[in-house]
Biopython code that builds the backbone (N, CA, C, O; Angstrom):
import numpy as np
from Bio.PDB.StructureBuilder import StructureBuilder

atoms = [
    (1, "MET", "N", (0.835, -1.185, 0.000)),
    (1, "MET", "CA", (0.000, 0.000, 0.000)),
    (1, "MET", "C", (0.878, 1.245, 0.000)),
    (1, "MET", "O", (1.961, 1.265, 0.584)),
    (2, "LYS", "N", (0.396, 2.252, -0.651)),
    (2, "LYS", "CA", (1.149, 3.486, -0.766)),
    (2, "LYS", "C", (0.845, 4.407, 0.402)),
    (2, "LYS", "O", (-0.270, 4.445, 0.922)),
    (3, "LYS", "N", (1.840, 5.126, 0.787)),
    (3, "LYS", "CA", (1.672, 6.086, 1.875)),
    (3, "LYS", "C", (0.929, 7.313, 1.375)),
    (3, "LYS", "O", (1.040, 7.679, 0.205)),
    (4, "ILE", "N", (0.184, 7.935, 2.244)),
    (4, "ILE", "CA", (-0.652, 9.070, 1.876)),
    (4, "ILE", "C", (0.162, 10.258, 1.412)),
    (4, "ILE", "O", (-0.245, 10.948, 0.478)),
    (5, "VAL", "N", (1.284, 10.516, 2.025)),
    (5, "VAL", "CA", (2.094, 11.665, 1.623)),
    (5, "VAL", "C", (2.525, 11.527, 0.170)),
    (5, "VAL", "O", (2.479, 12.502, -0.580)),
    (6, "ILE", "N", (2.938, 10.346, -0.235)),
    (6, "ILE", "CA", (3.355, 10.108, -1.616)),
    (6, "ILE", "C", (2.173, 10.309, -2.556)),
    (6, "ILE", "O", (2.314, 10.948, -3.599)),
    (7, "ILE", "N", (1.029, 9.779, -2.204)),
    (7, "ILE", "CA", (-0.170, 9.924, -3.027)),
    (7, "ILE", "C", (-0.541, 11.393, -3.160)),
    (7, "ILE", "O", (-0.855, 11.861, -4.254)),
    (8, "PHE", "N", (-0.506, 12.108, -2.069)),
    (8, "PHE", "CA", (-0.900, 13.506, -2.123)),
    (8, "PHE", "C", (0.049, 14.297, -3.013)),
    (8, "PHE", "O", (-0.390, 15.159, -3.775)),
    (9, "LEU", "N", (1.334, 14.016, -2.926)),
    (9, "LEU", "CA", (2.288, 14.698, -3.799)),
    (9, "LEU", "C", (2.024, 14.367, -5.267)),
    (9, "LEU", "O", (2.173, 15.226, -6.137)),
    (10, "MET", "N", (1.636, 13.141, -5.537)),
    (10, "MET", "CA", (1.303, 12.756, -6.906)),
    (10, "MET", "C", (0.090, 13.538, -7.408)),
    (10, "MET", "O", (0.043, 13.927, -8.575)),
    (11, "ILE", "N", (-0.875, 13.767, -6.546)),
    (11, "ILE", "CA", (-2.055, 14.542, -6.923)),
    (11, "ILE", "C", (-1.658, 15.968, -7.254)),
    (11, "ILE", "O", (-2.109, 16.531, -8.252)),
    (12, "LEU", "N", (-0.818, 16.548, -6.421)),
    (12, "LEU", "CA", (-0.398, 17.924, -6.666)),
    (12, "LEU", "C", (0.321, 18.063, -7.999)),
    (12, "LEU", "O", (0.166, 19.074, -8.684)),
    (13, "VAL", "N", (1.105, 17.058, -8.374)),
    (13, "VAL", "CA", (1.822, 17.084, -9.645)),
    (13, "VAL", "C", (0.888, 16.750, -10.804)),
    (13, "VAL", "O", (0.969, 17.383, -11.857)),
    (14, "SER", "N", (0.009, 15.774, -10.632)),
    (14, "SER", "CA", (-0.852, 15.299, -11.706)),
    (14, "SER", "C", (-2.031, 16.203, -12.004)),
    (14, "SER", "O", (-2.509, 16.235, -13.138)),
    (15, "TYR", "N", (-2.498, 16.921, -11.039)),
    (15, "TYR", "CA", (-3.700, 17.726, -11.201)),
    (15, "TYR", "C", (-3.473, 19.183, -10.816)),
    (15, "TYR", "O", (-4.174, 19.706, -9.949)),
    (16, "PRO", "N", (-2.505, 19.846, -11.445)),
    (16, "PRO", "CA", (-2.228, 21.231, -11.057)),
    (16, "PRO", "C", (-3.402, 22.163, -11.303)),
    (16, "PRO", "O", (-3.557, 23.149, -10.583)),
    (17, "VAL", "N", (-4.212, 21.887, -12.272)),
    (17, "VAL", "CA", (-5.358, 22.746, -12.557)),
    (17, "VAL", "C", (-6.359, 22.694, -11.418)),
    (17, "VAL", "O", (-6.979, 23.707, -11.092)),
    (18, "MET", "N", (-6.524, 21.543, -10.814)),
    (18, "MET", "CA", (-7.523, 21.390, -9.762)),
    (18, "MET", "C", (-7.076, 21.970, -8.433)),
    (18, "MET", "O", (-7.910, 22.396, -7.634)),
    (19, "VAL", "N", (-5.780, 21.995, -8.183)),
    (19, "VAL", "CA", (-5.327, 22.389, -6.856)),
    (19, "VAL", "C", (-4.500, 23.661, -6.826)),
    (19, "VAL", "O", (-4.108, 24.108, -5.749)),
    (20, "SER", "N", (-4.228, 24.250, -7.967)),
    (20, "SER", "CA", (-3.419, 25.465, -7.962)),
    (20, "SER", "C", (-4.254, 26.670, -7.552)),
    (20, "SER", "O", (-5.466, 26.702, -7.767)),
    (21, "ALA", "N", (-3.610, 27.636, -6.973)),
    (21, "ALA", "CA", (-4.317, 28.802, -6.450)),
    (21, "ALA", "C", (-4.956, 29.635, -7.543)),
    (21, "ALA", "O", (-6.015, 30.222, -7.320)),
    (22, "GLY", "N", (-4.356, 29.705, -8.703)),
    (22, "GLY", "CA", (-4.879, 30.570, -9.740)),
    (22, "GLY", "C", (-5.821, 29.897, -10.710)),
    (22, "GLY", "O", (-6.114, 30.468, -11.760)),
    (23, "ALA", "N", (-6.303, 28.724, -10.411)),
    (23, "ALA", "CA", (-7.101, 27.978, -11.384)),
    (23, "ALA", "C", (-8.584, 27.982, -11.073)),
    (23, "ALA", "O", (-9.317, 27.128, -11.572)),
    (24, "GLY", "N", (-9.037, 28.905, -10.275)),
    (24, "GLY", "CA", (-10.457, 28.985, -10.001)),
    (24, "GLY", "C", (-10.919, 28.142, -8.824)),
    (24, "GLY", "O", (-12.111, 28.123, -8.519)),
    (25, "CYS", "N", (-10.020, 27.455, -8.167)),
    (25, "CYS", "CA", (-10.388, 26.700, -6.976)),
    (25, "CYS", "C", (-10.556, 27.680, -5.827)),
    (25, "CYS", "O", (-9.772, 28.617, -5.674)),
    (26, "SER", "N", (-11.566, 27.458, -5.038)),
    (26, "SER", "CA", (-11.772, 28.343, -3.904)),
    (26, "SER", "C", (-10.770, 28.020, -2.806)),
    (26, "SER", "O", (-10.131, 26.968, -2.823)),
    (27, "GLU", "N", (-10.642, 28.917, -1.872)),
    (27, "GLU", "CA", (-9.714, 28.723, -0.760)),
    (27, "GLU", "C", (-10.069, 27.499, 0.075)),
    (27, "GLU", "O", (-9.201, 26.923, 0.732)),
    (28, "ASP", "N", (-11.334, 27.100, 0.054)),
    (28, "ASP", "CA", (-11.743, 25.963, 0.875)),
    (28, "ASP", "C", (-11.807, 24.647, 0.092)),
    (28, "ASP", "O", (-12.459, 23.702, 0.537)),
    (29, "THR", "N", (-11.141, 24.570, -1.066)),
    (29, "THR", "CA", (-11.082, 23.324, -1.821)),
    (29, "THR", "C", (-10.431, 22.249, -0.950)),
    (29, "THR", "O", (-9.383, 22.465, -0.342)),
    (30, "LYS", "N", (-11.084, 21.085, -0.910)),
    (30, "LYS", "CA", (-10.592, 20.009, -0.053)),
    (30, "LYS", "C", (-10.374, 18.735, -0.861)),
    (30, "LYS", "O", (-11.094, 18.447, -1.817)),
    (31, "ILE", "N", (-9.359, 17.983, -0.446)),
    (31, "ILE", "CA", (-9.040, 16.691, -1.036)),
    (31, "ILE", "C", (-9.113, 15.657, 0.077)),
    (31, "ILE", "O", (-8.480, 15.814, 1.121)),
    (32, "ALA", "N", (-9.889, 14.600, -0.147)),
    (32, "ALA", "CA", (-10.012, 13.526, 0.838)),
    (32, "ALA", "C", (-9.212, 12.321, 0.370)),
    (32, "ALA", "O", (-9.215, 11.987, -0.814)),
    (33, "VAL", "N", (-8.538, 11.679, 1.291)),
    (33, "VAL", "CA", (-7.824, 10.440, 1.012)),
    (33, "VAL", "C", (-8.391, 9.374, 1.932)),
    (33, "VAL", "O", (-8.391, 9.533, 3.153)),
    (34, "ALA", "N", (-8.875, 8.285, 1.344)),
    (34, "ALA", "CA", (-9.345, 7.148, 2.138)),
    (34, "ALA", "C", (-8.101, 6.510, 2.759)),
    (34, "ALA", "O", (-7.169, 6.132, 2.049)),
    (35, "ALA", "N", (-8.094, 6.396, 4.076)),
    (35, "ALA", "CA", (-6.879, 5.985, 4.769)),
    (35, "ALA", "C", (-7.127, 4.886, 5.790)),
    (35, "ALA", "O", (-8.235, 4.713, 6.296)),
    (36, "THR", "N", (-6.047, 4.141, 6.079)),
    (36, "THR", "CA", (-6.120, 3.079, 7.076)),
    (36, "THR", "C", (-5.870, 3.601, 8.489)),
    (36, "THR", "O", (-6.117, 2.892, 9.464)),
    (37, "GLY", "N", (-5.384, 4.833, 8.604)),
    (37, "GLY", "CA", (-5.113, 5.439, 9.901)),
    (37, "GLY", "C", (-5.423, 6.920, 9.882)),
    (37, "GLY", "O", (-5.844, 7.467, 8.863)),
    (38, "GLN", "N", (-5.211, 7.568, 11.022)),
    (38, "GLN", "CA", (-5.582, 8.969, 11.185)),
    (38, "GLN", "C", (-4.437, 9.949, 10.962)),
    (38, "GLN", "O", (-4.594, 11.142, 11.221)),
    (39, "THR", "N", (-3.293, 9.473, 10.488)),
    (39, "THR", "CA", (-2.149, 10.357, 10.268)),
    (39, "THR", "C", (-1.678, 10.240, 8.826)),
    (39, "THR", "O", (-2.066, 9.319, 8.107)),
    (40, "VAL", "N", (-0.835, 11.184, 8.410)),
    (40, "VAL", "CA", (-0.315, 11.157, 7.041)),
    (40, "VAL", "C", (0.629, 9.987, 6.792)),
    (40, "VAL", "O", (0.979, 9.713, 5.644)),
    (41, "GLU", "N", (1.040, 9.302, 7.832)),
    (41, "GLU", "CA", (1.879, 8.117, 7.677)),
    (41, "GLU", "C", (1.061, 6.879, 7.324)),
    (41, "GLU", "O", (1.632, 5.837, 7.003)),
    (42, "ALA", "N", (-0.246, 6.974, 7.376)),
    (42, "ALA", "CA", (-1.125, 5.837, 7.086)),
    (42, "ALA", "C", (-1.056, 5.482, 5.604)),
    (42, "ALA", "O", (-0.590, 6.269, 4.780)),
    (43, "SER", "N", (-1.523, 4.299, 5.294)),
    (43, "SER", "CA", (-1.612, 3.858, 3.906)),
    (43, "SER", "C", (-2.962, 4.227, 3.329)),
    (43, "SER", "O", (-3.933, 4.429, 4.059)),
    (44, "VAL", "N", (-3.010, 4.313, 2.012)),
    (44, "VAL", "CA", (-4.274, 4.558, 1.328)),
    (44, "VAL", "C", (-5.110, 3.289, 1.424)),
    (44, "VAL", "O", (-4.614, 2.190, 1.178)),
    (45, "SER", "N", (-6.364, 3.446, 1.779)),
    (45, "SER", "CA", (-7.267, 2.310, 1.922)),
    (45, "SER", "C", (-7.646, 1.753, 0.551)),
    (45, "SER", "O", (-7.815, 2.505, -0.409)),
    (46, "ASN", "N", (-7.776, 0.442, 0.472)),
    (46, "ASN", "CA", (-8.164, -0.203, -0.782)),
    (46, "ASN", "C", (-9.610, 0.076, -1.165)),
    (46, "ASN", "O", (-9.925, 0.170, -2.352)),
    (47, "MET", "N", (-10.480, 0.207, -0.198)),
    (47, "MET", "CA", (-11.904, 0.393, -0.470)),
    (47, "MET", "C", (-12.354, 1.779, -0.008)),
    (47, "MET", "O", (-12.333, 2.074, 1.187)),
    (48, "ALA", "N", (-12.751, 2.610, -0.934)),
    (48, "ALA", "CA", (-13.132, 3.981, -0.603)),
    (48, "ALA", "C", (-14.308, 4.034, 0.369)),
    (48, "ALA", "O", (-14.242, 4.729, 1.383)),
    (49, "ALA", "N", (-15.360, 3.321, 0.073)),
    (49, "ALA", "CA", (-16.577, 3.400, 0.889)),
    (49, "ALA", "C", (-16.408, 2.781, 2.272)),
    (49, "ALA", "O", (-17.034, 3.238, 3.229)),
    (50, "LYS", "N", (-15.584, 1.762, 2.392)),
    (50, "LYS", "CA", (-15.404, 1.054, 3.668)),
    (50, "LYS", "C", (-14.096, 1.419, 4.363)),
    (50, "LYS", "O", (-13.659, 0.736, 5.289)),
    (51, "SER", "N", (-13.488, 2.493, 3.907)),
    (51, "SER", "CA", (-12.245, 2.965, 4.505)),
    (51, "SER", "C", (-12.452, 3.289, 5.986)),
    (51, "SER", "O", (-13.483, 3.858, 6.345)),
    (52, "PRO", "N", (-11.508, 2.945, 6.844)),
    (52, "PRO", "CA", (-11.670, 3.284, 8.255)),
    (52, "PRO", "C", (-11.710, 4.793, 8.510)),
    (52, "PRO", "O", (-12.436, 5.263, 9.386)),
    (53, "TYR", "N", (-10.927, 5.542, 7.737)),
    (53, "TYR", "CA", (-10.830, 6.988, 7.949)),
    (53, "TYR", "C", (-10.763, 7.714, 6.611)),
    (53, "TYR", "O", (-10.464, 7.128, 5.570)),
    (54, "TYR", "N", (-11.052, 9.004, 6.676)),
    (54, "TYR", "CA", (-10.800, 9.915, 5.564)),
    (54, "TYR", "C", (-9.932, 11.038, 6.103)),
    (54, "TYR", "O", (-10.255, 11.665, 7.112)),
    (55, "LEU", "N", (-8.827, 11.283, 5.416)),
    (55, "LEU", "CA", (-7.974, 12.404, 5.766)),
    (55, "LEU", "C", (-8.311, 13.539, 4.807)),
    (55, "LEU", "O", (-8.301, 13.355, 3.590)),
    (56, "ILE", "N", (-8.606, 14.700, 5.355)),
    (56, "ILE", "CA", (-9.006, 15.846, 4.554)),
    (56, "ILE", "C", (-7.850, 16.841, 4.524)),
    (56, "ILE", "O", (-7.353, 17.275, 5.563)),
    (57, "PHE", "N", (-7.434, 17.194, 3.303)),
    (57, "PHE", "CA", (-6.340, 18.130, 3.091)),
    (57, "PHE", "C", (-6.860, 19.386, 2.405)),
    (57, "PHE", "O", (-7.831, 19.335, 1.650)),
    (58, "ASN", "N", (-6.208, 20.511, 2.670)),
    (58, "ASN", "CA", (-6.521, 21.705, 1.900)),
    (58, "ASN", "C", (-5.711, 21.656, 0.611)),
    (58, "ASN", "O", (-4.925, 20.730, 0.411)),
    (59, "LYS", "N", (-5.892, 22.635, -0.261)),
    (59, "LYS", "CA", (-5.227, 22.586, -1.563)),
    (59, "LYS", "C", (-3.730, 22.825, -1.470)),
    (59, "LYS", "O", (-3.015, 22.654, -2.457)),
    (60, "LYS", "N", (-3.246, 23.217, -0.301)),
    (60, "LYS", "CA", (-1.806, 23.385, -0.087)),
    (60, "LYS", "C", (-1.155, 22.089, 0.386)),
    (60, "LYS", "O", (0.064, 22.028, 0.541)),
    (61, "GLY", "N", (-1.958, 21.059, 0.614)),
    (61, "GLY", "CA", (-1.429, 19.784, 1.066)),
    (61, "GLY", "C", (-1.339, 19.648, 2.565)),
    (61, "GLY", "O", (-0.696, 18.727, 3.067)),
    (62, "GLU", "N", (-1.973, 20.547, 3.286)),
    (62, "GLU", "CA", (-1.949, 20.499, 4.748)),
    (62, "GLU", "C", (-3.126, 19.671, 5.256)),
    (62, "GLU", "O", (-4.268, 19.876, 4.842)),
    (63, "LEU", "N", (-2.837, 18.741, 6.150)),
    (63, "LEU", "CA", (-3.900, 17.946, 6.766)),
    (63, "LEU", "C", (-4.729, 18.859, 7.649)),
    (63, "LEU", "O", (-4.208, 19.486, 8.571)),
    (64, "ILE", "N", (-6.027, 18.934, 7.362)),
    (64, "ILE", "CA", (-6.877, 19.802, 8.170)),
    (64, "ILE", "C", (-7.840, 19.025, 9.056)),
    (64, "ILE", "O", (-8.374, 19.561, 10.027)),
    (65, "GLU", "N", (-8.063, 17.736, 8.708)),
    (65, "GLU", "CA", (-9.002, 16.958, 9.513)),
    (65, "GLU", "C", (-8.834, 15.469, 9.222)),
    (65, "GLU", "O", (-8.628, 15.071, 8.076)),
    (66, "ALA", "N", (-8.923, 14.666, 10.256)),
    (66, "ALA", "CA", (-8.983, 13.211, 10.125)),
    (66, "ALA", "C", (-10.360, 12.794, 10.630)),
    (66, "ALA", "O", (-10.730, 13.081, 11.768)),
    (67, "ILE", "N", (-11.109, 12.114, 9.771)),
    (67, "ILE", "CA", (-12.499, 11.783, 10.076)),
    (67, "ILE", "C", (-12.685, 10.271, 10.118)),
    (67, "ILE", "O", (-12.240, 9.556, 9.221)),
    (68, "ASP", "N", (-13.335, 9.801, 11.154)),
    (68, "ASP", "CA", (-13.755, 8.409, 11.227)),
    (68, "ASP", "C", (-14.882, 8.201, 10.217)),
    (68, "ASP", "O", (-15.823, 8.995, 10.179)),
    (69, "ASN", "N", (-14.806, 7.165, 9.411)),
    (69, "ASN", "CA", (-15.850, 6.886, 8.419)),
    (69, "ASN", "C", (-17.045, 6.236, 9.111)),
    (69, "ASN", "O", (-16.946, 5.098, 9.571)),
    (70, "PRO", "N", (-18.169, 6.940, 9.190)),
    (70, "PRO", "CA", (-19.335, 6.375, 9.875)),
    (70, "PRO", "C", (-19.995, 5.227, 9.102)),
    (70, "PRO", "O", (-20.887, 4.565, 9.632)),
    (71, "TYR", "N", (-19.572, 4.987, 7.874)),
    (71, "TYR", "CA", (-20.182, 3.939, 7.037)),
    (71, "TYR", "C", (-19.254, 2.754, 6.796)),
    (71, "TYR", "O", (-19.552, 1.900, 5.961)),
    (72, "LYS", "N", (-18.143, 2.690, 7.509)),
    (72, "LYS", "CA", (-17.160, 1.623, 7.289)),
    (72, "LYS", "C", (-17.711, 0.229, 7.573)),
    (72, "LYS", "O", (-17.215, -0.747, 7.010)),
    (73, "ASN", "N", (-18.707, 0.114, 8.416)),
    (73, "ASN", "CA", (-19.285, -1.183, 8.744)),
    (73, "ASN", "C", (-20.686, -1.381, 8.180)),
    (73, "ASN", "O", (-21.377, -2.330, 8.552)),
    (74, "ALA", "N", (-21.103, -0.502, 7.295)),
    (74, "ALA", "CA", (-22.450, -0.601, 6.723)),
    (74, "ALA", "C", (-22.587, -1.883, 5.905)),
    (74, "ALA", "O", (-21.680, -2.256, 5.162)),
    (75, "LEU", "N", (-23.719, -2.544, 6.051)),
    (75, "LEU", "CA", (-23.965, -3.761, 5.286)),
    (75, "LEU", "C", (-24.388, -3.440, 3.852)),
    (75, "LEU", "O", (-24.082, -4.192, 2.926)),
    (76, "ARG", "N", (-25.085, -2.331, 3.675)),
    (76, "ARG", "CA", (-25.538, -1.904, 2.357)),
    (76, "ARG", "C", (-25.463, -0.386, 2.260)),
    (76, "ARG", "O", (-25.580, 0.329, 3.255)),
    (77, "GLY", "N", (-25.266, 0.082, 1.034)),
    (77, "GLY", "CA", (-25.319, 1.513, 0.781)),
    (77, "GLY", "C", (-24.127, 2.315, 1.263)),
    (77, "GLY", "O", (-24.214, 3.537, 1.383)),
    (78, "ALA", "N", (-23.013, 1.650, 1.542)),
    (78, "ALA", "CA", (-21.840, 2.372, 2.048)),
    (78, "ALA", "C", (-21.317, 3.374, 1.023)),
    (78, "ALA", "O", (-20.945, 4.489, 1.391)),
    (79, "GLY", "N", (-21.282, 3.000, -0.249)),
    (79, "GLY", "CA", (-20.759, 3.886, -1.285)),
    (79, "GLY", "C", (-21.577, 5.148, -1.431)),
    (79, "GLY", "O", (-21.033, 6.253, -1.447)),
    (80, "PHE", "N", (-22.874, 4.987, -1.538)),
    (80, "PHE", "CA", (-23.786, 6.122, -1.659)),
    (80, "PHE", "C", (-23.678, 7.030, -0.434)),
    (80, "PHE", "O", (-23.562, 8.249, -0.563)),
    (81, "SER", "N", (-23.716, 6.428, 0.750)),
    (81, "SER", "CA", (-23.685, 7.200, 1.998)),
    (81, "SER", "C", (-22.344, 7.901, 2.203)),
    (81, "SER", "O", (-22.311, 9.072, 2.582)),
    (82, "ALA", "N", (-21.239, 7.197, 1.956)),
    (82, "ALA", "CA", (-19.916, 7.800, 2.128)),
    (82, "ALA", "C", (-19.704, 8.943, 1.139)),
    (82, "ALA", "O", (-19.124, 9.969, 1.496)),
    (83, "ALA", "N", (-20.166, 8.779, -0.092)),
    (83, "ALA", "CA", (-20.028, 9.842, -1.096)),
    (83, "ALA", "C", (-20.790, 11.094, -0.662)),
    (83, "ALA", "O", (-20.275, 12.206, -0.778)),
    (84, "ASN", "N", (-21.988, 10.920, -0.174)),
    (84, "ASN", "CA", (-22.773, 12.069, 0.293)),
    (84, "ASN", "C", (-22.160, 12.704, 1.544)),
    (84, "ASN", "O", (-22.195, 13.923, 1.709)),
    (85, "PHE", "N", (-21.608, 11.877, 2.410)),
    (85, "PHE", "CA", (-20.922, 12.365, 3.606)),
    (85, "PHE", "C", (-19.745, 13.262, 3.217)),
    (85, "PHE", "O", (-19.564, 14.339, 3.785)),
    (86, "LEU", "N", (-18.954, 12.814, 2.253)),
    (86, "LEU", "CA", (-17.807, 13.604, 1.802)),
    (86, "LEU", "C", (-18.248, 14.869, 1.064)),
    (86, "LEU", "O", (-17.594, 15.908, 1.156)),
    (87, "ALA", "N", (-19.344, 14.776, 0.344)),
    (87, "ALA", "CA", (-19.885, 15.968, -0.326)),
    (87, "ALA", "C", (-20.284, 17.022, 0.700)),
    (87, "ALA", "O", (-20.083, 18.215, 0.470)),
    (88, "GLN", "N", (-20.846, 16.598, 1.827)),
    (88, "GLN", "CA", (-21.215, 17.532, 2.890)),
    (88, "GLN", "C", (-19.993, 18.209, 3.498)),
    (88, "GLN", "O", (-20.096, 19.296, 4.066)),
    (89, "LYS", "N", (-18.837, 17.564, 3.377)),
    (89, "LYS", "CA", (-17.576, 18.121, 3.875)),
    (89, "LYS", "C", (-16.912, 19.015, 2.828)),
    (89, "LYS", "O", (-15.801, 19.499, 3.043)),
    (90, "ASN", "N", (-17.586, 19.238, 1.697)),
    (90, "ASN", "CA", (-17.086, 20.077, 0.602)),
    (90, "ASN", "C", (-15.798, 19.554, -0.023)),
    (90, "ASN", "O", (-14.912, 20.329, -0.382)),
    (91, "VAL", "N", (-15.703, 18.235, -0.148)),
    (91, "VAL", "CA", (-14.553, 17.607, -0.779)),
    (91, "VAL", "C", (-14.703, 17.714, -2.296)),
    (91, "VAL", "O", (-15.782, 17.467, -2.836)),
    (92, "ALA", "N", (-13.617, 18.084, -2.984)),
    (92, "ALA", "CA", (-13.633, 18.203, -4.442)),
    (92, "ALA", "C", (-13.026, 16.974, -5.117)),
    (92, "ALA", "O", (-13.392, 16.633, -6.241)),
    (93, "ILE", "N", (-12.093, 16.307, -4.423)),
    (93, "ILE", "CA", (-11.385, 15.143, -4.963)),
    (93, "ILE", "C", (-11.291, 14.114, -3.853)),
    (93, "ILE", "O", (-11.052, 14.460, -2.696)),
    (94, "ILE", "N", (-11.481, 12.842, -4.206)),
    (94, "ILE", "CA", (-11.245, 11.761, -3.244)),
    (94, "ILE", "C", (-10.325, 10.730, -3.877)),
    (94, "ILE", "O", (-10.473, 10.376, -5.047)),
    (95, "VAL", "N", (-9.378, 10.257, -3.087)),
    (95, "VAL", "CA", (-8.379, 9.291, -3.517)),
    (95, "VAL", "C", (-8.556, 8.014, -2.708)),
    (95, "VAL", "O", (-8.715, 8.061, -1.489)),
    (96, "ALA", "N", (-8.526, 6.863, -3.395)),
    (96, "ALA", "CA", (-8.606, 5.559, -2.719)),
    (96, "ALA", "C", (-8.001, 4.501, -3.634)),
    (96, "ALA", "O", (-7.714, 4.764, -4.802)),
    (97, "GLY", "N", (-7.815, 3.325, -3.097)),
    (97, "GLY", "CA", (-7.313, 2.205, -3.894)),
    (97, "GLY", "C", (-8.316, 1.775, -4.945)),
    (97, "GLY", "O", (-7.941, 1.453, -6.073)),
    (98, "SER", "N", (-9.600, 1.768, -4.580)),
    (98, "SER", "CA", (-10.653, 1.423, -5.538)),
    (98, "SER", "C", (-11.984, 1.992, -5.068)),
    (98, "SER", "O", (-12.178, 2.308, -3.894)),
    (99, "PHE", "N", (-12.890, 2.109, -6.032)),
    (99, "PHE", "CA", (-14.225, 2.646, -5.782)),
    (99, "PHE", "C", (-15.254, 1.687, -6.355)),
    (99, "PHE", "O", (-15.035, 1.082, -7.405)),
    (100, "GLY", "N", (-16.368, 1.553, -5.667)),
    (100, "GLY", "CA", (-17.483, 0.800, -6.214)),
    (100, "GLY", "C", (-18.273, 1.672, -7.181)),
    (100, "GLY", "O", (-18.196, 2.900, -7.131)),
    (101, "LEU", "N", (-19.021, 1.037, -8.045)),
    (101, "LEU", "CA", (-19.782, 1.748, -9.059)),
    (101, "LEU", "C", (-20.788, 2.724, -8.455)),
    (101, "LEU", "O", (-20.939, 3.839, -8.955)),
    (102, "LYS", "N", (-21.474, 2.322, -7.391)),
    (102, "LYS", "CA", (-22.460, 3.220, -6.771)),
    (102, "LYS", "C", (-21.790, 4.457, -6.183)),
    (102, "LYS", "O", (-22.336, 5.558, -6.256)),
    (103, "MET", "N", (-20.622, 4.276, -5.608)),
    (103, "MET", "CA", (-19.916, 5.430, -5.050)),
    (103, "MET", "C", (-19.450, 6.346, -6.181)),
    (103, "MET", "O", (-19.575, 7.566, -6.080)),
    (104, "ILE", "N", (-18.919, 5.771, -7.247)),
    (104, "ILE", "CA", (-18.473, 6.578, -8.386)),
    (104, "ILE", "C", (-19.631, 7.394, -8.946)),
    (104, "ILE", "O", (-19.491, 8.592, -9.191)),
    (105, "ASN", "N", (-20.764, 6.749, -9.148)),
    (105, "ASN", "CA", (-21.926, 7.455, -9.700)),
    (105, "ASN", "C", (-22.397, 8.580, -8.786)),
    (105, "ASN", "O", (-22.749, 9.660, -9.259)),
    (106, "THR", "N", (-22.404, 8.331, -7.482)),
    (106, "THR", "CA", (-22.827, 9.361, -6.537)),
    (106, "THR", "C", (-21.824, 10.506, -6.499)),
    (106, "THR", "O", (-22.216, 11.673, -6.463)),
    (107, "LEU", "N", (-20.541, 10.187, -6.506)),
    (107, "LEU", "CA", (-19.519, 11.233, -6.522)),
    (107, "LEU", "C", (-19.656, 12.104, -7.764)),
    (107, "LEU", "O", (-19.627, 13.332, -7.677)),
    (108, "LYS", "N", (-19.805, 11.464, -8.915)),
    (108, "LYS", "CA", (-19.944, 12.220, -10.166)),
    (108, "LYS", "C", (-21.181, 13.113, -10.150)),
    (108, "LYS", "O", (-21.137, 14.249, -10.624)),
    (109, "SER", "N", (-22.275, 12.605, -9.609)),
    (109, "SER", "CA", (-23.486, 13.408, -9.543)),
    (109, "SER", "C", (-23.321, 14.619, -8.613)),
    (109, "SER", "O", (-24.027, 15.618, -8.751)),
    (110, "ARG", "N", (-22.399, 14.519, -7.685)),
    (110, "ARG", "CA", (-22.133, 15.615, -6.744)),
    (110, "ARG", "C", (-20.971, 16.497, -7.205)),
    (110, "ARG", "O", (-20.607, 17.451, -6.517)),
    (111, "GLY", "N", (-20.386, 16.183, -8.366)),
    (111, "GLY", "CA", (-19.286, 16.983, -8.899)),
    (111, "GLY", "C", (-17.948, 16.719, -8.248)),
    (111, "GLY", "O", (-17.073, 17.585, -8.260)),
    (112, "ILE", "N", (-17.773, 15.530, -7.676)),
    (112, "ILE", "CA", (-16.529, 15.169, -6.991)),
    (112, "ILE", "C", (-15.721, 14.223, -7.878)),
    (112, "ILE", "O", (-16.264, 13.279, -8.452)),
    (113, "THR", "N", (-14.437, 14.483, -7.981)),
    (113, "THR", "CA", (-13.537, 13.656, -8.774)),
    (113, "THR", "C", (-13.019, 12.495, -7.945)),
    (113, "THR", "O", (-12.603, 12.685, -6.802)),
    (114, "ASP", "N", (-13.040, 11.280, -8.515)),
    (114, "ASP", "CA", (-12.495, 10.110, -7.837)),
    (114, "ASP", "C", (-11.197, 9.696, -8.528)),
    (114, "ASP", "O", (-11.131, 9.639, -9.756)),
    (115, "LEU", "N", (-10.172, 9.409, -7.737)),
    (115, "LEU", "CA", (-8.873, 8.974, -8.253)),
    (115, "LEU", "C", (-8.475, 7.668, -7.593)),
    (115, "LEU", "O", (-8.429, 7.566, -6.367)),
    (116, "GLU", "N", (-8.189, 6.677, -8.412)),
    (116, "GLU", "CA", (-7.746, 5.384, -7.888)),
    (116, "GLU", "C", (-6.223, 5.304, -7.955)),
    (116, "GLU", "O", (-5.622, 5.608, -8.986)),
    (117, "PHE", "N", (-5.596, 4.886, -6.832)),
    (117, "PHE", "CA", (-4.151, 4.670, -6.788)),
    (117, "PHE", "C", (-3.872, 3.355, -6.138)),
    (117, "PHE", "O", (-2.711, 2.971, -5.996)),
]
sb = StructureBuilder()
sb.init_structure("model")
sb.init_model(0)
sb.init_chain("A")
sb.init_seg("    ")
for serial, (resi, resn, name, xyz) in enumerate(atoms, 1):
    if name == "N":
        sb.init_residue(resn, " ", resi, " ")
    sb.init_atom(name, np.array(xyz, "f"), 0.0, 1.0, " ", f" {name:<3s}", serial, name[0])
structure = sb.get_structure()
């Protein structure tokens, strides 16, 4: 599994239009990383919807919040619920090892970009 710091740096390099200050992103643009732990040393979680935590970064790459995923143990609807939860947090991009189809569809309908690493 890849470490979150490496993934986040890859996002900054790969998506300069989305995270650069002069590209129309608001000051509160947020990037969520599905993570196995609550620190930047954690690995990226394989499953976006069932990830134990979400680490929320600002567009400068600073960790601003570590959130426990309230849907990590859901039997059904985890993708839909987690996507809406992240949308309420004003996340613009989410990174995970993989995404289910329902989560992808919900993210897209909310205008959130999903990135698999």
